[in-house]
C-alpha positions as CSV (number, residue, x, y, z in Angstrom):
1,M,11.6,-48.2,-55.2
2,I,14.4,-47.3,-52.9
3,E,14.8,-49.4,-49.7
4,L,15.3,-47.5,-46.5
5,N,18.1,-48.6,-44.2
6,A,16.9,-49.9,-40.8
7,L,17.9,-46.8,-38.9
8,K,16.0,-44.4,-41.2
9,K,13.1,-46.9,-41.4
10,I,12.5,-47.1,-37.6
11,R,12.9,-43.4,-37.1
12,I,10.1,-42.7,-39.7
13,E,8.0,-45.5,-38.1
14,K,8.3,-43.7,-34.8
15,G,7.1,-40.5,-36.4
16,L,10.4,-38.5,-35.7
17,T,12.3,-36.0,-37.9
18,Q,16.0,-36.4,-38.0
19,Q,16.3,-33.3,-35.9
20,E,13.8,-34.6,-33.2
21,A,15.5,-38.1,-33.1
22,A,19.0,-36.6,-32.9
23,K,18.1,-34.3,-30.0
24,R,16.4,-37.1,-28.1
25,I,19.3,-39.5,-28.7
26,G,21.8,-36.9,-27.7
27,I,23.8,-36.7,-30.9
28,S,24.1,-34.1,-33.6
29,Y,21.7,-33.9,-36.5
30,S,24.5,-34.1,-39.0
31,L,25.8,-37.4,-37.6
32,L,22.4,-38.9,-37.7
33,S,21.9,-37.8,-41.2
34,K,25.2,-39.3,-42.2
35,M,24.4,-42.6,-40.5
36,E,21.0,-42.8,-42.1
37,A,22.7,-42.2,-45.4
38,G,25.0,-45.2,-44.8
39,Y,28.1,-43.7,-43.3
40,R,29.2,-46.3,-40.7
41,G,32.1,-44.3,-39.2
42,S,30.5,-43.6,-35.8
43,S,31.8,-45.1,-32.6
44,D,30.4,-48.3,-31.0
45,K,29.2,-46.1,-28.1
46,T,27.1,-44.0,-30.4
47,K,25.6,-47.1,-32.1
48,I,24.8,-48.5,-28.8
49,K,23.2,-45.3,-27.7
50,I,21.0,-45.2,-30.8
51,A,20.1,-48.9,-30.5
52,K,19.0,-48.3,-26.8
53,F,16.9,-45.3,-27.8
54,Y,15.0,-47.4,-30.4
55,N,15.0,-50.5,-28.1
56,K,16.7,-52.5,-30.9
57,T,20.0,-54.4,-31.2
58,V,23.0,-52.8,-32.7
59,G,23.1,-55.6,-35.3
60,S,19.5,-55.0,-36.5
61,L,20.1,-51.3,-37.1
62,F,23.6,-51.2,-38.4
63,F,24.5,-54.6,-40.0
64,E,22.7,-56.7,-42.6
65,E,23.2,-59.8,-40.5
66,G,21.9,-60.1,-36.9
67,I,24.1,-59.6,-34.0
68,T,25.3,-62.5,-32.2
69,K,24.2,-63.3,-28.6
70,R,27.7,-62.6,-27.3
71,D,27.9,-59.3,-29.2
72,N,24.4,-58.3,-27.9
73,N,26.0,-58.1,-24.4
74,L,27.9,-55.0,-25.7
75,T,24.6,-53.0,-25.4
76,K,25.2,-53.1,-21.6
77,V,28.2,-50.6,-21.9
């Protein structure tokens, strides 16, 4: 069984297609698709935008280890 990454998993749990999620987040469908496939080349600002949309930390969506308390303050950008 293939394990879904956290970003794709939460989108599916919310019942959103990639197109719907991308539009609501304010990013392109192709960028969201690449990010869900494991491409991590997006900006910190984009990662923060996505984390805020899903009400999650950047660390929980994009990194295997949790984000530190200090780094969590970056979501206020």
